[in-house]
N, C-alpha and C positions, 0 to 999 in steps of 0.2 A: 467331500474327500479330496485331498490333494491329487494332482495328476501324476502320471508316470514319470514325467520329466523331473519333478521334485524328488520322487523316490530314487530315480537314477542318480541325481546329485548327491543324495544322502549316502547311498551305497558306494558310489565312486569316491566320495570323500573318505570313508573308512578304508577303502582299498588303497588310496594314495598313502594314508598313514601307515598301512600295513607294509607297502613296498618300501617306504622311507625307513621304517623300523628294521627291515631286513638289511637294507644298505648300511644302516648304522651298526648292525650286529648287536642290537640291544634287546635282550630278552625281557627286560623290565618294560620297555616301551611297548613291546608286542603284547605282554600280558595285560597292560593297561587298556588295550583295545577290546577287552572282554568284560562282561558283567562279572560280579563276584561269584555267582552261581552258574557260570557258563558251562556248556558242554561242547567239546570239540571231538568229533568222530573222524578217525582216519582208518585206513585199512587195518582191521583187527584190533584197534585201540580206541578206547573212550577215555578222554581226559575230562576231569571234573574240577572246576575251580581254577583260580588264577595261579596258585602255586604249581599245580601239575602242568598248566599251560606254559608258565615261565620255564620250568625245567625242560619241557619238550623243545622250546625254541633255543634254549641254551645248548642243549645237546645237538640240535641241528647246526647251530653256528660253529660249535666245536668240531663237528664232522665236516665242515667246509661249505655249508649252505651260504651263498653269497648274494643271490639275486632272485627276484621273483617278478613276473608280470602276471596280472590277473584281470583281463578284460571282463567287464560285466556285460552279459548278454540279455538279462531281463531283470527288472526291478519293479517293486510295487509296494503298496501299503495294505495292511490288513488290520484294521482297528488302530491300536496305538503301537503297532510293530511295523517294521519294514522288512522286506525280504529281497534277496539278491541271488542271482544264478550266474555262473560264469565258468571260465576255464582258467587254468593256471599253468605256467611253465616255471620250473625251478632250475637254477644254474649254480654251479660251483664257481670258485674264484677264477678259474681258467676259462669261464664262459661255456663250459660243457653242460648240456641239458642233463639233469639228474632225474627229473620226473616231470610228468605232465598229469594234471588232474582235472576233473570236473568238480565243481563245488556248488553248494547251496547254503545260504546263511539266513538266519533270522536276527534282526537287530532290535534293541530296545534303547530308549533314551534313559540315561542315568545322569542326573545333574546337568541336564541340557545338552549332553553329548550322546551321539549314537554309538552304541557298542555292540559287538558280537554277543549274542545270547546263546545261539546254537549254530555251530558250523559243521558241515559234513563235507569231507573231501575224499574223493574216490579216484584212485590211480587209473590213468588211461594206459593201455598197453603201449610200450615204447616200440619203435620201429626196429626191426632186425638191422644190424649194421651199426647201431649205437652201442656204446659200452653198457648203458643201463638196459637197453633193449636186448642185447645179447645175453646179459646175465638173467633177465627175466625169462628168456627163451631157453635157458640151460646152457648158454655159451660159457667159455672159459676165459672171460675177460676180467 
């Protein structure tokens, strides 16, 4: 079985494409990072398939999502799949943090390319004193 450094390279490669797609503001690029039958789980939402995932990203870009950083903290292989775990920070066009998440993904190879097959992203509580954090804590920002 390949070592963890190979798995880390696989996951970081997909994450780089993810961050580039967000910078490009291209929902089609983003949806192509997923398998046809992918599941994307967010707080209270389950997206199934590329169309729903495309629409999610387009809505995020239309709402001002401009940047993402998503360092990988763990990666490995399980049979013919790879998995990754990490954190994520999302920012708007002004560079303001809009959300922070913990994520876990399962990747499958399709046509020789690794793609998200299942992605779970859970919001981390934002700090009080930030616009998003104040809103989450019931503030009037």
